[in-house]
C-alpha positions in Angstrom: -0.1 0.0 0.2 1.1 3.2 -0.9 0.9 6.6 0.9 2.2 9.6 -1.5 0.5 12.0 1.0 2.4 11.2 4.2 6.0 10.9 2.6 5.4 14.5 0.8 4.3 15.6 4.5 7.7 14.0 6.4 9.3 15.3 3.1 8.1 19.0 3.8 8.9 19.1 7.8 12.3 17.8 6.8 13.4 20.5 4.6 11.6 22.9 6.5 13.3 21.8 9.6 16.6 22.1 8.0 15.7 25.9 6.7 15.9 26.8 10.4 19.0 24.9 10.9 21.9 27.6 11.6 25.6 26.9 13.3 26.7 27.8 16.6 28.2 30.8 15.7 25.5 31.9 14.0 22.9 31.0 17.2 25.8 32.6 19.9 25.9 35.5 17.9 22.3 35.7 18.1 22.1 35.5 21.6 25.1 38.1 22.2 23.1 40.8 20.2 19.7 40.0 22.1 21.8 40.6 25.2 23.4 43.6 24.0 20.1 44.6 22.6 18.1 43.9 26.3 21.1 45.3 27.8 21.0 48.7 25.8 16.9 48.9 26.4 17.8 48.4 30.1 20.7 51.1 30.5 18.2 53.8 28.6 15.3 53.2 31.3 17.8 53.6 33.9 19.0 56.6 32.1 15.6 58.2 32.3 15.0 56.7 35.7 18.3 58.4 36.9 17.4 61.9 35.2 14.2 61.8 36.5 15.6 61.6 40.1 18.2 63.9 39.6 15.4 66.9 38.2 13.5 66.0 41.4 16.4 66.3 43.7 17.1 69.4 42.0 13.9 71.0 42.2 13.8 71.0 46.2 15.4 73.6 47.7 17.0 72.0 50.7 18.0 74.9 52.7 14.8 76.9 52.4 13.3 73.5 54.0 16.3 73.8 56.6 15.5 77.4 57.0 11.4 76.6 57.0 11.6 73.5 59.8 14.5 75.9 62.2 11.7 78.9 62.3 9.1 76.0 63.1 11.3 74.6 65.7 11.9 78.0 67.5 8.1 78.5 67.4 7.1 75.3 69.1 10.0 76.0 71.6 8.5 79.3 72.5 4.7 78.0 72.4 5.8 75.2 74.3 7.9 77.6 77.0 4.7 79.9 76.8 2.4 77.4 78.0 4.6 75.7 80.5 4.7 79.6 81.9 0.8 79.3 81.8 0.6 76.0 83.9 3.1 77.2 86.3 1.1 80.6 86.5 -2.6 78.6 86.7 -1.2 76.3 89.3 -0.2 78.9 91.8 -3.2 80.8 91.6 -4.8 77.3 92.0 
């Protein structure tokens, strides 16, 4: 019993498989190229993150924030002193 259809399919599959066979050097070169592409893409993403962080850091005025904090702390200390003074006066009057 002859089965020409299966032989044709087997031949086509073998030819298609041979079409995708490449040397190990080509596979290695493709792997290196893929790794380079991935690393360059990741470097680009990291460069963008660094630039955004640098811009955010430059937009913050650290000396202004420190001066504002010191002024608030001085005012807080002043208010605490006045509260202690009033509480002492209230307890002395009672």
